[in-house]
N, C-alpha and C positions, 0 to 999 in steps of 0.2 A: 465541439464544446467552446463556448464563448470563453474568452480569456480573462474574464474579471476575477479578482482575487476570493478565496474562499475563506480567508481567515475570519472568524475563528472556527470554521466548521470542524467538525470532527466525524470521520467517516468510516464504516465497518465494511470490509471489500472481502467477500468470501472468494475462494478458487484464487486467491491473490499469488500463488507460486508461480503461474505461468499462463500464457495465452492472454484472453481479455483481461481477466482481473489483474495480471502483472502490469499490463500497459496501463490500464485505467489508474492504477495505484501510481504508477510513475507521473502520469500527466497532472493527477490531482496533486499529489505531493508538490510538482512544480508550480502549482497555483496558491500553495501555502496551507492546503489541508492537513490535518493532523490525521493519522490513519491507523485503524486497527486492522492489519491483515490476517486472515484466517485461511488456513488450508492444513491438509494432512501432511506435506512434506517439510519437515522442519528445515531441512538444509536449504531447501529452495526458498523458503522464506526468508532465511537468514541472508541468501544472498539479493534478494530483492530488497531487504531491509537495508543492507549495507550499501547497495547502489543509491537507494534514496538518500541515506545519510551523507554520502559522500558528495552529494550534489545540495547539500544543506537542508533537506526535508526531515520531516519527523514521523516515524512509523514505529509500532510497537508490534510483535508478532504473538500469535496464539495459535499454536499447532493443535489441531483438533480435527476431528472427523464429525461433519455436521449431519451425516445420513442418518 
């Protein structure tokens, strides 16, 4: 990923509670994106959201099953 800022981009990430989705969320948040994080596991989403917020990012969580 290039390092240019993404502000004011808003990005929806599914599967954001672990793996590639979690890492993408963290990297995009570090570049200024506002994130909507979606996954089934609410506690894991909260963990990812807390990590992003601690580092100054903005993320909102939506626990749901998209299948």
